[in-house]
C-alpha positions in Angstrom: 151.9 -43.2 256.8 150.0 -45.5 253.6 147.9 -44.2 250.8 146.6 -45.9 247.8 149.0 -44.6 245.2 148.4 -44.2 241.5 151.3 -45.4 239.4 149.8 -45.3 236.0 147.0 -46.9 234.2 146.3 -50.0 235.4 148.7 -50.1 238.0 148.3 -49.2 241.9 149.1 -49.9 245.4 148.5 -49.5 249.2 151.9 -48.1 250.1 154.3 -46.1 252.2 154.4 -42.3 251.2 155.1 -39.5 253.3 153.0 -37.5 255.8 151.2 -34.8 254.6 152.5 -31.0 256.1 150.8 -28.0 256.1 151.7 -25.9 253.2 149.6 -22.8 253.2 148.1 -21.4 256.1 144.8 -21.9 255.0 145.1 -25.7 255.1 144.0 -28.5 257.8 145.9 -32.0 258.1 142.6 -34.3 258.2 143.0 -38.4 260.5 140.9 -40.5 257.8 138.1 -42.5 259.6 136.3 -43.2 256.7 136.7 -43.2 253.2 135.0 -44.7 250.0 135.8 -45.2 246.1 134.2 -43.3 243.6 133.5 -44.2 239.8 135.7 -41.3 238.8 138.4 -43.5 240.8 138.0 -46.2 238.1 138.2 -43.9 235.1 141.5 -42.5 236.6 142.9 -46.1 236.8 141.9 -46.9 233.3 143.7 -44.1 231.8 140.7 -41.6 231.4 142.0 -39.1 233.3 145.9 -38.0 232.0 145.8 -34.9 234.4 146.4 -37.6 237.2 150.1 -38.0 237.6 151.6 -41.3 238.8 152.5 -41.1 242.3 149.2 -39.3 243.3 147.3 -40.5 246.4 143.8 -41.4 245.1 140.3 -40.3 246.5 138.3 -37.4 247.0 135.8 -38.1 249.7 136.5 -38.6 253.5 135.3 -38.0 257.1 137.8 -37.5 259.5 139.0 -35.5 262.3 141.5 -32.4 262.2 144.6 -33.0 263.9 146.5 -29.8 262.5 145.3 -26.4 261.5 147.0 -23.6 259.1 147.3 -19.7 260.9 144.6 -19.0 258.4 142.2 -21.6 259.0 139.0 -19.6 260.9 135.6 -22.3 260.8 137.6 -25.3 262.1 139.7 -26.5 264.6 141.9 -29.4 265.6 139.5 -32.2 267.5 136.6 -31.2 264.9 135.1 -33.9 263.1 134.3 -33.1 259.7 133.3 -34.1 256.2 136.0 -33.4 253.4 134.3 -32.1 250.4 135.3 -33.5 247.0 135.5 -29.9 245.8 138.0 -27.1 247.2 137.1 -23.4 247.1 139.7 -20.8 247.6 135.7 -18.4 248.3 137.7 -15.4 246.6 137.8 -15.7 242.9 134.8 -14.8 240.7 133.7 -18.4 240.4 133.7 -18.8 244.0 131.5 -16.2 244.7 129.1 -17.4 242.2 129.3 -20.7 244.1 130.7 -22.2 241.1 133.4 -23.9 243.4 134.3 -27.0 240.5 135.4 -23.9 238.4 137.5 -22.0 241.3 140.5 -20.3 239.8 141.9 -19.7 243.1 143.7 -23.2 243.4 140.7 -25.3 244.2 138.4 -27.4 242.4 138.3 -31.0 242.1 142.2 -31.1 243.5 141.9 -34.1 245.6 143.0 -37.2 244.1 143.4 -35.5 241.0 145.8 -32.4 241.0 147.5 -33.5 244.9 147.1 -36.2 247.0 143.9 -37.2 247.9 141.8 -39.1 250.5 142.6 -42.5 250.2 145.3 -42.8 253.0 145.8 -42.2 256.7 145.9 -38.6 256.8 145.1 -36.2 253.9 146.3 -32.4 253.8 142.6 -30.2 252.6 143.7 -26.8 251.1 141.1 -23.9 251.6 139.9 -25.4 254.5 137.3 -22.9 255.7 135.1 -23.9 252.6 136.0 -27.0 251.7 135.6 -29.0 255.4 132.1 -29.1 256.7 131.8 -30.0 260.5 129.7 -33.0 261.1 126.5 -32.8 263.2 126.8 -36.0 266.0 123.9 -37.4 264.5 125.2 -38.2 261.3 127.6 -41.4 261.4 130.8 -41.9 259.2 129.2 -43.9 256.5 126.7 -41.7 255.9 128.4 -39.0 255.9 131.3 -40.2 253.7 128.5 -40.3 251.0 127.9 -36.4 251.3 131.4 -35.6 250.1 130.3 -36.5 246.5 127.7 -38.8 245.4 124.6 -37.0 246.8 125.7 -33.6 245.9 126.9 -34.5 242.2 123.3 -36.8 241.6 121.4 -33.8 243.3 123.2 -31.0 241.7 124.3 -32.2 238.2 121.2 -34.6 237.8 118.0 -33.1 239.3 119.2 -29.5 239.8 120.5 -29.0 236.4 117.8 -31.2 234.9 115.2 -28.9 236.4 113.0 -31.6 237.8 109.4 -30.2 238.8 106.4 -31.5 240.2 104.7 -33.8 238.0 107.4 -34.9 235.4 108.9 -37.7 234.1 112.4 -38.6 235.1 114.3 -41.3 233.2 117.8 -42.0 235.1 120.0 -44.1 233.0 122.5 -45.9 234.9 121.5 -46.9 238.4 125.1 -47.1 240.3 125.5 -44.8 243.1 125.3 -41.6 241.6 122.1 -42.4 239.6 120.6 -43.9 243.0 121.2 -40.5 244.7 119.6 -38.6 241.8 116.5 -40.6 242.4 116.6 -40.4 246.0 117.0 -36.4 245.6 114.5 -36.3 242.1 111.6 -37.7 244.8 112.0 -34.1 247.1 110.5 -32.3 244.0 107.1 -34.6 243.8 107.8 -35.7 240.0 104.9 -38.2 238.4 107.3 -40.9 237.7 110.5 -42.1 237.9 112.2 -44.6 235.5 115.5 -46.4 236.3 117.5 -48.0 233.4 120.4 -50.2 234.1 121.9 -53.4 232.5 122.7 -55.5 236.1 119.1 -56.9 238.2 121.0 -56.0 241.4 121.0 -52.3 240.6 117.5 -52.3 239.2 116.5 -53.3 242.4 118.5 -51.2 244.2 116.5 -48.5 242.0 113.2 -49.9 243.5 114.5 -49.0 246.9 115.8 -45.9 246.3 112.4 -44.4 244.9 112.1 -45.6 241.2 108.4 -46.2 239.9 109.3 -48.3 237.0 113.0 -50.1 235.9 114.1 -51.5 232.7 116.7 -53.5 231.4 119.1 -51.2 229.5 119.0 -54.5 226.7 115.3 -54.7 226.7 114.5 -51.0 224.6 113.8 -48.8 227.9 112.9 -45.9 225.1 110.0 -48.3 224.6 108.8 -48.1 228.0 109.4 -44.2 228.5 107.1 -44.0 225.2 104.5 -46.1 226.5 104.1 -44.0 230.1 104.6 -40.5 228.1 102.3 -41.3 225.2 104.5 -41.3 223.0 106.4 -37.8 224.1 109.6 -38.9 226.2 110.8 -38.0 229.6 110.6 -34.5 230.9 114.4 -34.8 232.5 116.8 -37.6 231.4 119.9 -38.0 233.4 122.9 -39.6 232.5 124.7 -41.4 235.3 127.1 -44.0 232.9 129.5 -41.8 230.7 129.8 -44.1 227.8 128.7 -42.8 224.1 126.0 -45.4 224.0 123.7 -44.6 227.1 124.4 -40.4 226.1 122.8 -41.7 222.8 120.2 -43.7 224.7 119.5 -40.4 226.8 119.3 -38.0 223.9 116.8 -40.3 222.3 114.2 -40.5 225.0 114.1 -37.1 226.1 110.9 -35.2 225.0 110.9 -32.1 222.7 111.6 -29.1 225.3 113.0 -31.3 227.8 116.4 -31.4 229.6 119.2 -33.9 229.3 121.5 -33.8 232.2 124.7 -35.2 231.9 126.6 -36.4 235.0 128.7 -39.5 233.7 132.8 -39.1 233.6 133.1 -39.8 229.9 136.3 -41.1 228.6 135.4 -41.3 224.5 134.0 -38.8 222.2 130.3 -39.2 222.0 128.5 -38.3 218.6 125.6 -35.4 219.6 122.8 -36.0 216.8 122.2 -32.7 216.3 120.1 -33.6 212.6 117.7 -35.1 215.2 117.7 -32.5 217.7 118.3 -29.0 216.4 114.3 -28.8 216.1 113.5 -30.4 219.5 114.2 -27.6 221.9 116.5 -30.1 223.9 118.3 -28.2 226.8 121.5 -30.7 227.4 123.7 -29.4 230.5 127.2 -31.1 231.7 128.9 -30.3 234.9 131.6 -30.9 237.5 129.4 -31.2 241.1 129.8 -27.8 242.9 129.2 -29.1 246.6 127.2 -25.9 246.9 124.1 -27.9 248.3 126.5 -30.0 250.6 125.2 -28.0 254.0 121.1 -28.7 253.2 122.0 -32.2 252.4 124.0 -32.7 255.8 121.0 -31.0 257.9 118.7 -33.5 255.9 120.8 -36.8 256.5 121.0 -35.4 260.2 117.3 -35.6 260.1 117.0 -38.7 258.6 116.0 -37.5 254.8 118.2 -38.9 253.0 118.4 -43.2 252.3 122.5 -42.9 252.4 123.0 -46.0 254.7 121.3 -48.2 252.1 123.9 -47.7 249.9 126.4 -48.4 251.9 127.1 -52.4 250.3 130.2 -53.5 251.9 132.4 -51.9 254.7 136.6 -52.7 255.0 139.0 -51.6 257.2 141.4 -48.9 256.1 144.1 -50.7 254.9 142.2 -53.3 252.6 142.0 -50.8 249.9 143.1 -53.5 247.1 140.3 -55.7 248.1 137.7 -52.9 248.4 139.0 -51.9 245.0 138.2 -55.1 243.1 134.7 -55.4 245.0 133.7 -52.0 243.7 135.5 -52.4 240.2 133.4 -56.2 240.0 130.0 -54.7 240.9 127.8 -56.5 238.7 129.2 -59.9 240.4 129.4 -58.3 244.1 126.3 -56.3 244.1 128.3 -53.8 245.3 126.9 -49.7 245.7 129.3 -48.2 247.7 132.1 -49.7 249.9 133.3 -47.5 252.7 136.8 -48.1 254.4 137.5 -47.5 258.1 135.8 -48.1 261.4 133.2 -45.7 263.3 135.3 -43.3 265.5 132.6 -41.5 267.5 129.3 -42.1 269.7 126.2 -41.2 267.2 124.0 -38.7 268.6 120.2 -38.9 268.0 119.3 -36.1 266.3 115.9 -35.5 268.7 117.1 -37.5 271.9 114.2 -38.1 274.3 114.0 -35.9 277.3 
């Protein structure tokens, strides 16, 4: 088969790789029908994630059909259409029992496209299938479902839930890329008073408005002042960092009010200064996190009911074998306007969630 292979910082290619095989009784093999590219993949290609070894097939999000299942798999079977989660979970270790699947100590966590071959290929082996793939309802199309493998659970869990968004809050989201937009969309479920989006790209600020931001600010034009003006100089109740560079984290720390929450979502590849000389007395809660995907079943139900703006995030589609072109478009989002790129073709007929009698 073919897959998109990491060969070291700045080096990658769509090329022939061995077909995946069942290695453990809990594995499944999935034919990939739709896959997307994550900002984390770009971090890997820059060399920010040294655990990824040259020769690894990238990707950790996919939709496809199970073609083979190990003898211990109980919840799915060949022929099932499934969502491949970005996080694998053994289901038995102490962390999995607490639904902290990202910290799995039984061979799971973020392994696809990281420690084992990932989803940006024609087929993928998925370990611990019973908790790591999700059967898909017919009402959810591939292009929508693939966004629930990582982007929406990450924005929701690591941003909104960790940030403890509550009704009446002022929420500032720094970074209006896909994860930031998912945070905006799911923050609205908690009825905040206002959501402020901050980004450098005008196209992404426009997208933020479409996803539910009440106000937007160019990152180069003093967003702190806007948040101050909107909150009587208190600052935002919740600030979500969705970029992953030192400057944006420090901006978030300046914008959060005393007693507020700063939820870091961005993947950081460089050290960040934590200004405790300013923060020590302000009762700030700072959270970090890797998504656990415990919210995926609920998000799937919301998507099937039309409650999530998933399709609006897909700006570009490609055949699966146009992987390098898709990477180029996604990497140059400031010029291309890309939010999410999806590769593959629809493989099923979408069934309405509420068919007409």
